[in-house]
C-alpha positions as a Markdown table, in Angstrom:
| # | Residue | x | y | z |
|---|---|---|---|---|
| 1 | Met | -66.2 | 28.7 | -27.6 |
| 2 | Ala | -67.6 | 30.2 | -24.9 |
| 3 | Ala | -70.0 | 26.7 | -24.3 |
| 4 | Gly | -66.5 | 24.9 | -24.7 |
| 5 | Ala | -64.7 | 27.0 | -21.9 |
| 6 | Gly | -67.9 | 26.1 | -19.3 |
| 7 | Thr | -68.0 | 22.8 | -19.4 |
| 8 | Gly | -63.9 | 22.6 | -18.1 |
| 9 | Asn | -64.9 | 25.1 | -15.5 |
| 10 | Leu | -67.7 | 23.0 | -14.5 |
| 11 | Trp | -65.5 | 19.4 | -14.8 |
| 12 | Met | -62.8 | 21.9 | -12.1 |
| 13 | Asn | -65.7 | 22.6 | -9.6 |
| 14 | Gly | -66.7 | 18.9 | -9.4 |
| 15 | Val | -63.4 | 17.8 | -8.8 |
| 16 | Met | -62.7 | 21.0 | -6.2 |
| 17 | Met | -66.0 | 19.7 | -4.2 |
| 18 | Asn | -65.0 | 15.3 | -4.4 |
| 19 | Arg | -61.3 | 16.7 | -2.7 |
| 20 | Lys | -63.3 | 18.7 | -0.2 |
| 21 | Gln | -66.1 | 15.9 | 0.2 |
| 22 | Lys | -62.9 | 13.2 | 0.8 |
| 23 | Ile | -61.3 | 15.3 | 3.3 |
| 24 | Arg | -64.4 | 15.9 | 5.0 |
| 25 | Asp | -65.2 | 12.7 | 5.4 |
| 26 | Tyr | -61.6 | 11.6 | 6.6 |
| 27 | Leu | -61.9 | 14.3 | 8.8 |
| 28 | Lys | -65.2 | 12.3 | 10.5 |
| 29 | Ser | -63.8 | 8.7 | 10.5 |
| 30 | Leu | -63.0 | 6.4 | 12.9 |
| 31 | Lys | -59.4 | 6.5 | 11.5 |
| 32 | Phe | -58.7 | 10.2 | 11.5 |
| 33 | Arg | -60.3 | 9.7 | 15.8 |
| 34 | Leu | -58.0 | 7.1 | 16.3 |
| 35 | Leu | -55.1 | 8.8 | 14.7 |
| 36 | Leu | -55.4 | 11.7 | 17.3 |
| 37 | Val | -56.2 | 10.2 | 20.2 |
| 38 | Leu | -52.4 | 7.8 | 19.7 |
| 39 | Leu | -50.8 | 11.6 | 18.8 |
| 40 | Leu | -52.4 | 12.9 | 21.9 |
| 41 | Phe | -51.3 | 9.7 | 24.0 |
| 42 | Gly | -47.9 | 10.3 | 22.4 |
| 43 | Ile | -46.9 | 13.5 | 22.0 |
| 44 | Val | -48.3 | 15.2 | 25.1 |
| 45 | Pro | -46.9 | 13.4 | 27.9 |
| 46 | Met | -43.3 | 13.4 | 25.9 |
| 47 | Leu | -43.7 | 17.2 | 26.1 |
| 48 | Val | -44.6 | 17.2 | 29.7 |
| 49 | Met | -41.9 | 14.8 | 30.9 |
| 50 | Gln | -39.2 | 16.8 | 28.7 |
| 51 | Phe | -40.3 | 19.9 | 30.0 |
| 52 | Phe | -40.2 | 18.7 | 33.5 |
| 53 | Val | -36.8 | 17.1 | 33.0 |
| 54 | Ile | -35.4 | 20.0 | 31.9 |
| 55 | Arg | -36.6 | 22.5 | 34.6 |
| 56 | Gly | -35.1 | 19.9 | 37.6 |
| 57 | Tyr | -31.8 | 19.5 | 35.5 |
| 58 | Glu | -31.5 | 23.1 | 35.3 |
| 59 | Asn | -32.6 | 23.5 | 39.1 |
| 60 | Val | -29.9 | 20.7 | 39.8 |
| 61 | Arg | -26.9 | 22.9 | 37.9 |
| 62 | Leu | -27.8 | 26.1 | 38.9 |
| 63 | Met | -27.3 | 24.5 | 42.7 |
| 64 | Ser | -24.7 | 22.9 | 42.6 |
| 65 | Ala | -22.8 | 26.1 | 40.6 |
| 66 | Pro | -20.1 | 27.5 | 42.7 |
């Protein structure tokens, strides 16, 4: 019984190592880098513009308050 328990653990260890290798390969891939660049070019300008638009709106609203 002890020999059978060890093979299952070894198989599970191999699966986890394979999964980690796939994740590591994806993080190094060109597809991931392009996705990261597109996200940065899409999200960062949106957040910056949103910040300035909200600040501008608040300044105008405070100036026009009675």
